[in-house]
N, C-alpha and C positions, 0 to 999 in steps of 0.2 A: 504494500500500500504506500503510495507516494504522499508525503506530507503536504497539507494545503499550502504552507508557506513556500515550499519549493515550486508548486504550481504557479503561485503568484509571481515568484521571481522569474520563472521561465516566460510567463506572459509579458512581464515588464521588459525582459531582455529582447524578446522577439519584436515588441512594439517599438523600442527605441534603438535597436541595433542599427537601423538604417540611418540614424542621425549622427552616428559616430563615423567620421571619415576614415577611409583606409589608411594604413601607415604610409603608403606611397604618396598619398595626397598631402598628408601632414608634412612629410619630408619636402615635397615640392613647394608647399606654401612657405615653409621656413627658408628654403633656398631662394624663392622669389623675393621675399622681403630682404634677405641678405644682399641680393643683387641690386635691388632698388635703393635701399637705405644705406648701403656701404659701398666702398670701392675695393673690397677684398677680392683677391684673385680666386675666382671659383670656376669649376669646370662648366662647360656648356651643357645646359639642361633643357630638354624639351618640356615646356610647361603645358603643352597641349591646349593652348588658348585660355589658360587660367588667368583671370583678371586680378589686378592688385586689390580691388575692392573685396574680392572673395578671400584673398589670402592675408588681408591686413591684420587679422587676429594674431598673426605671428610676428608683427612688428616688434613687440617686446623681446622676442628672441634675438632679433638683430641688435636691439639695444644691449642685451646681455653680452653679445660678442664685442661690441664697442667698449663696454665697461671693462671687460676682462683685459683687453689690450691696454686701456688706460691704466688699470691697476698694476699690470705687469711693468709698465714703464715707470710708474711711481715707485714700486718695490725695487726696481733696478737702481733707480736714483738713490734710494735710501741705502741700498747695499753698498754703494760707493761713497757713502757718507755725505751725500748732498743734504742740505737743509730742506725742511719741508716745503719752503716757498719755491725754490727751483724745481724740486721734484714734482710739485703740483703743477707748475707751469708746463713741464715736459709731458705730464699725463694729460693735461688739457689739450696740448698741441697734438698729441697722438690721437685723441678722440676726434678732433677737428679734421685731421688728415684722413682718418679712416672713413668719415662720413662725407668728405669732400665739401665741407661747409654747407651742406644741403639745408639744414634747418636754420643756420645762422643767416643764410641768404633770405629765407622767408621772413625772419624776424625783422631784418633791416628794411625789406620791401614794405612790410606792413606798417612799420613805424613811419616811413616816408609817405606812404599813401594815406594813412589815417591822419597823419599830422599835417600834411601839406595840401591835400585835396579838399576842394570846397563842395563838389558834387560827387555822387556815386560814380558816374562815368569817369570823372577826373581822378578819383582815388584809384580806380582799377587801372587807369592808364599809367599812373605813376608807379603802381606796384609792378607793372609789366616792364618798366624801364630798367635796364641793367645798371644804370648809373646809381650811385648811392648819394643821398643827401645828408643834411645835417641831422635830421631826426633818425635816420637809419644808422649813421655813424655813432651817434650817442647811444642808441639802443644796443648796438653790437658791442661797443666798448663797455657799457655797464654789464651786459651779459657775461662777457669774458672776465671782467673784474670780480663780479660776485661769485662766479663759479670757481675762479682761482683762489679767492680768499677763503671760501668754505673748504675746499680740498686741502689747502695749506694748513688748516687747523689740525689735521689728523697727523699724529706722530707715529702711528702704527699702520703699516701697510694693510693689515687686515681690516682696520676701520675704513681706510680709503676704498678697499675692495667692496665692502658691504654698502658704503654710501653710493659708489658709482653704479653698482648693480641695481640698487633700488631706484636711483634717479633715472637711469637710462631706460629701464624696463617700464616703470610706472608712467613716465612721460610719454612713451610711445603707446602704452595701453589705451590712452584716451583718444587716439587718432581715429579709430574706426567709429566710435560713438559720435565723435564730432562730425564726421562725414555723413553718418546716418541721420543725425538730427537736423543738420543744416543743408539746404539745397546748394548746388553749385551757383556761384554768383555770376558766372559767365558760361556761355554755351560751349566754349572751347577752353583749352588749357589743361594743365596736368590733372587737376582734381576732377574735371568733367570727364576726361578720358579714362580715369581710373575705374569708373563705373559706380553703381549704387551699392552701398554697404548694407547688408541685411541686419535686422535686429539681432539675430542669433550670432552672427559674426562679430558685431559690436560688443555684445555681452562677453563672449569668450575672450576677446582682446582685453577688455577691462579686467577680467579675472586673472588672466595670465600675467598682465602687467602689475597687478596688485600683490600677488604672492611674494615677490622679492622684498616688498616693504616690511615683511616680518623680520628681515635682517636688522631692522632698526629697533627691534623690541616691540612689545605690544603697544606701549604708550606712544612710541615714535610712529608706529604704523597707523594707529588711530588718528594721530594728529596730522600725519601726511595725507590720509584719506579725506579728512575734513577740509583741509586747505586745498587739495586738488579739486574737490567737488565745488568749492566756492570759486576757484579759479576757472574751472570749466564752465560753470553757469555764467559767470561774469563775462568771460571772453566770448561765449556764444551770443550773449545779448549784445555785446559791443559790435561783433561782426555783422549781426543781423541789422543793427541800426546803421552801421557805416556803409555796408555794401550789399545788404540784403541776402547774405549767404556766406559761403566759404570758398576759398581757393587753395591751391597748393601752398601759397605763401602763408595763409592763415594757419594751415595745418602745421607748417614748420614753426611758426611763431608760437603756437600752443605747445609744441614739444619743448621749445626752449624755456618757456615760462614754467612748464611742469618740472623740467630738470632742475631749474633754479630753486623752485619751491621745495622739492625733496632734499636737495643738497643743504638747504638752510635748516630743514628739520633734522637732517643727519648730523649737522655740525653741533646741534644741541643734544641730540639723543645719544650720539656715540662719542663725541669729543669731551663731554662734560665729566 
């Protein structure tokens, strides 16, 4: 006689088995995000038409790769008796090189567009301009300064590793949800070409990005989640008011702001 609980479990497994992607798709989604979000040398992979929107749940995985590289550079500097300041600068430089300044470019473009444009059309025009203005330069400089100063507070390479893992993963975990909730602000461009992000994909991305926050401790993780939620809501409202949606630049700016937020929490939770 088969226990009733086993029958219920079997029914649940059969019902939801189709919702779990096969291992090959999980691998391909991770690889697709690594290709898009980093400049790491990866083998050529046939993604069989898989869109970035469908794979963006794995963006935090790309963030983990970036964080590990930055942490290794930091630990290497410490190993050769570098002070925490220079070691933090080298770690930050490594993460910027690995990503090709992808998100930094978005932050500077958003600052220039939102700060210098008077109309929605003008803001979008400025954001598409490859030249950097005063608003963009200030935003980029402040982003680098804040991130460097927080990483420099860590005297232990393990602390730096935990902080970087949490910051780079959680900041990218919000991207799918942001693209799901806000429509593209223009009919062309990077964000519009990425496709529509489903609710399920957005939720999985948030969960995958939030898990590394536990490295900050329970208190640090809760504080980071609260601040990220406030940041997400505020920036979503700002983008909707400024340009009526989101673009690839606003997605990059959100990542930068999220990374800064988590690093600030980590500087209190881990370095104290």
